[in-house]
C-alpha positions, 0 to 999 in steps of 0.5 A, spaced: 565 523 527 566 518 521 573 519 516 570 518 510 570 522 504 565 527 503 561 523 497 561 517 502 558 520 507 553 524 503 551 517 500 551 513 507 547 519 510 542 518 504 541 511 504 539 511 511 534 516 509 530 510 506 525 505 510 527 500 513 535 502 512 539 503 519 546 506 519 549 500 519 545 497 513 547 504 509 554 503 510 554 496 507 550 498 501 555 505 500 561 500 500 558 495 496 556 500 491 564 503 492 566 496 489 561 494 484 563 496 477 561 502 474 556 499 469 552 497 475 552 503 479 550 507 473 544 502 472 542 503 479 542 511 478 539 510 472 533 506 474 532 511 480 532 517 475 527 513 471 523 512 476 522 519 478 522 521 471 517 516 468 512 514 473 507 518 477 500 516 481 494 514 477 489 520 476 483 515 478 485 510 483 492 513 485 496 506 484 502 507 480 502 509 473 506 510 467 500 515 463 495 518 466 491 512 468 494 505 470 493 499 466 488 496 471 483 502 471 484 502 463 483 495 462 476 494 460 476 486 463 475 488 470 469 488 474 467 495 474 462 495 480 467 493 485 472 497 488 478 494 493 481 500 497 488 499 499 493 503 503 499 503 498 500 500 491 505 495 493 498 492 496 495 492 489 501 487 487 499 482 493 492 482 491 493 481 484 498 475 485 492 471 488 489 471 481 482 471 486 480 479 484 478 482 478 475 489 480 479 495 480 483 499 486 483 505 489 489 507 494 489 511 500 497 513 500 497 512 507 492 510 513 489 515 518 494 516 524 493 521 529 499 519 533 504 522 526 499 527 525 495 524 518 488 525 518 482 523 514 484 530 509 492 527 508 489 521 504 486 519 498 479 518 502 476 525 499 477 522 492 474 515 494 468 519 495 467 523 489 469 515 485 463 512 488 458 518 487 460 518 480 462 511 478 457 505 478 460 502 484 456 497 488 461 494 493 467 496 496 472 492 499 476 495 504 483 491 504 487 496 510 492 492 514 488 489 520 492 493 525 489 499 529 491 504 524 488 500 518 482 498 522 481 505 524 482 508 517 477 502 515 472 504 520 472 511 518 470 510 510 465 505 512 461 509 517 462 516 515 464 516 508 460 510 504 454 509 509 450 514 505 451 511 499 447 505 501 452 500 497 455 494 500 461 495 504 465 489 506 472 487 509 478 482 508 476 475 513 482 475 517 483 469 522 489 463 522 493 462 517 494 456 513 499 451 517 498 455 523 498 452 531 492 455 535 496 455 541 500 460 538 495 465 535 493 471 539 486 473 542 484 477 536 486 472 531 482 467 534 476 471 535 476 474 528 477 467 525 471 464 529 467 470 527 469 469 520 468 461 520 465 458 514 460 453 513 463 446 510 
């Protein structure tokens, strides 16, 4: 039982509900906010309120957006025929930083995870099928994470959803990171690197 004032306890509890924030971190952040100037804490509070008031999910691709459609969906310079499927909006930022992709996106807002009760109907797979049927898509790049849930989701989409459309379905190449050592690579990573080898 803590002896903190009720507002402090409530803030610690709320901060502790955020992903990646444990009880100690929540306590540290709460006391940091208590020490900062009121203008700084107000700025944080206003940013959270603005986020909830002004940001929603794009009606087409489910990226974060200030309007009905996000800036990528309404950009006429993007390749309309290629669709990159990612798990979360933050994945778009990572891909955009490479400068190597110029198509559009579809955000699943999750992955298939039976242990957590998440099936295909709980993420935006049905909406992906509708887009492929309605839009002139020639290639779908599956960019889910290379873990069990990501691989399961990619396989389900490729085999159950996209197969009837007879379009090109690709998966991000995976393998050894630049600067990595062979001796530290696990078998799956090495195997993927061998399968995805390129001619020089």
